[in-house]
C-alpha atoms as one frame of an Amber mdcrd trajectory, in Angstrom:
protein
  27.228 -94.749 -43.658  24.040 -96.831 -43.638  22.354 -97.534 -46.975  18.724
 -96.408 -46.946  16.310 -99.162 -47.881  13.162 -98.408 -49.911  11.095 -98.795
 -46.721  13.342 -96.307 -44.901  12.990 -93.835 -47.799   9.201 -94.210 -47.784
   9.071 -93.652 -44.020  11.312 -90.582 -44.332   9.155 -89.085 -47.101   5.933
 -89.737 -45.183   7.396 -88.091 -42.066   8.523 -85.178 -44.245   4.976 -84.766
 -45.588   3.441 -84.925 -42.100   5.908 -82.371 -40.744   5.146 -79.702 -43.346
   2.260 -77.541 -42.075   0.949 -76.553 -45.509   0.823 -80.208 -46.639  -1.265
 -80.984 -43.580  -3.527 -77.944 -44.096  -4.044 -78.889 -47.760  -4.881 -82.471
 -46.650  -2.255 -83.960 -48.967  -1.910 -87.730 -48.793   1.103 -89.605 -50.106
  -0.437 -92.565 -51.948   2.565 -94.054 -53.749   6.330 -93.807 -53.352   9.097
 -95.913 -54.868  12.442 -95.610 -56.651  12.211 -91.970 -57.681   8.447 -91.818
 -58.259   5.719 -90.392 -56.048   1.980 -89.798 -56.100   0.126 -87.405 -53.816
  -3.613 -86.740 -53.665  -5.259 -83.552 -52.481  -9.025 -83.422 -51.936 -11.184
 -80.599 -53.215 -11.851 -78.036 -50.510 -13.831 -74.800 -50.835 -11.130 -73.091
 -48.743  -8.734 -73.560 -51.686 -10.957 -71.899 -54.307  -9.312 -69.022 -56.143
 -12.425 -67.686 -57.891 -15.703 -68.036 -55.969 -17.762 -67.551 -59.133 -16.273
 -70.707 -60.718 -15.277 -72.833 -57.713 -11.887 -73.601 -59.292  -8.987 -74.424
 -56.963  -6.337 -71.694 -56.841  -3.137 -72.282 -58.824  -1.098 -71.797 -55.650
  -2.635 -74.939 -54.131  -1.867 -76.853 -57.343   1.696 -75.516 -57.208   2.144
 -76.620 -53.582   0.846 -80.089 -54.462   3.271 -80.449 -57.370   6.246 -79.105
 -55.417   5.599 -81.536 -52.568   5.179 -84.455 -54.950   8.424 -83.644 -56.766
  10.297 -83.421 -53.447   8.914 -86.793 -52.371  10.026 -88.333 -55.685  13.573
 -87.056 -55.116  13.627 -88.388 -51.556  12.592 -91.835 -52.801  15.309 -92.028
 -55.477  17.961 -94.696 -54.712  20.799 -92.224 -55.439  19.480 -89.486 -53.107
  20.877 -90.160 -49.642  19.009 -87.456 -47.730  16.573 -84.576 -47.881  15.924
 -82.084 -50.648  14.886 -78.510 -51.371  13.461 -76.877 -54.477  15.951 -75.002
 -56.657  13.632 -74.305 -59.573  10.097 -75.373 -60.463   8.320 -74.443 -63.675
   4.603 -75.146 -63.794   2.478 -74.979 -66.918  -1.237 -74.769 -66.184  -3.053
 -76.614 -68.964  -6.657 -76.049 -67.866  -8.723 -75.232 -64.798  -9.288 -78.106
 -62.400 -12.886 -79.274 -62.302 -14.678 -77.888 -59.223 -15.527 -80.573 -56.679
 -12.881 -83.049 -57.853  -9.739 -84.020 -55.955  -6.336 -83.623 -57.589  -3.620
 -86.229 -58.030   0.002 -85.306 -58.731   2.503 -87.846 -60.040   6.213 -87.055
 -60.162   9.302 -88.846 -61.432  12.914 -88.056 -60.604  14.360 -88.915 -64.019
  17.992 -87.813 -63.568  20.173 -87.225 -60.548  23.714 -85.932 -60.117  25.835
 -85.588 -56.990  24.074 -82.344 -56.065  20.991 -81.829 -58.265  17.922 -83.951
 -59.031  15.733 -83.347 -62.082  12.020 -84.055 -61.822   8.900 -83.886 -63.982
   5.321 -84.064 -62.753   1.732 -84.036 -63.941  -1.448 -83.222 -62.035  -4.892
 -84.547 -62.952  -8.415 -84.346 -61.633 -10.863 -87.121 -62.574 -10.145 -86.510
 -66.286  -6.987 -88.582 -66.729  -6.664 -87.735 -70.436  -6.246 -83.986 -69.989
  -3.757 -82.761 -67.347  -4.552 -79.810 -65.123  -0.854 -78.893 -64.963   2.609
 -80.168 -65.767   5.907 -79.275 -64.103   9.639 -79.658 -64.470  12.033 -78.873
 -61.705  15.475 -79.052 -60.191  15.963 -80.010 -56.543  18.952 -80.176 -54.228
  20.400 -83.544 -53.289  21.454 -83.508 -49.647  24.491 -85.652 -48.994  24.172
 -87.945 -45.993  26.039 -86.759 -42.928  26.047 -83.070 -43.913  24.183 -80.073
 -42.549  22.508 -79.537 -45.900  22.886 -79.596 -49.637  26.116 -78.447 -51.238
  25.770 -76.997 -54.738
C-alpha cells in the first residue's frame, strides 16, 4: 500500500470538490488544505437567497458548504487513507449571513479512529468575530483498498 503524501491528499480533495455537482453549482473554492484542516469559500449569489425580502443566503447552502469543508478536512488527515462520507452533522446557526458577502468555512478533523473521523467547523462572512454557523460531525474513514467504509 502506497502512503499518501500531503500533495496527493490535496490533489484528491480538490478532485473530489470538482467532481461534486453541487459544489460546482455553489461555486465553492477550496482555499486551504493540510493535515486534517480545510478552508472553503463560497461567494454570495442571489440564486442562493432563502428570503428575497432580506437577501440572506439559505441555510441549506451554508449546510452544504460546511459538509463539504468537513469532508475535505477528513480527506486531508494523515490517518485517513481514502475517501469519506457524512455519518452525522449537527449545525448550529448563530446568525444570518450578511447579504452580499461571501462565506468562508473552516474545518478541523480533531480525532480519528479506524472507521470514524470527528470534525468541527465554523463559517464566517466578513465579520470574523461573530460566526454565521458552527458544526460538529462524524464522518466515515474509508480504508485504502476497499470498496468503501466499514463501520
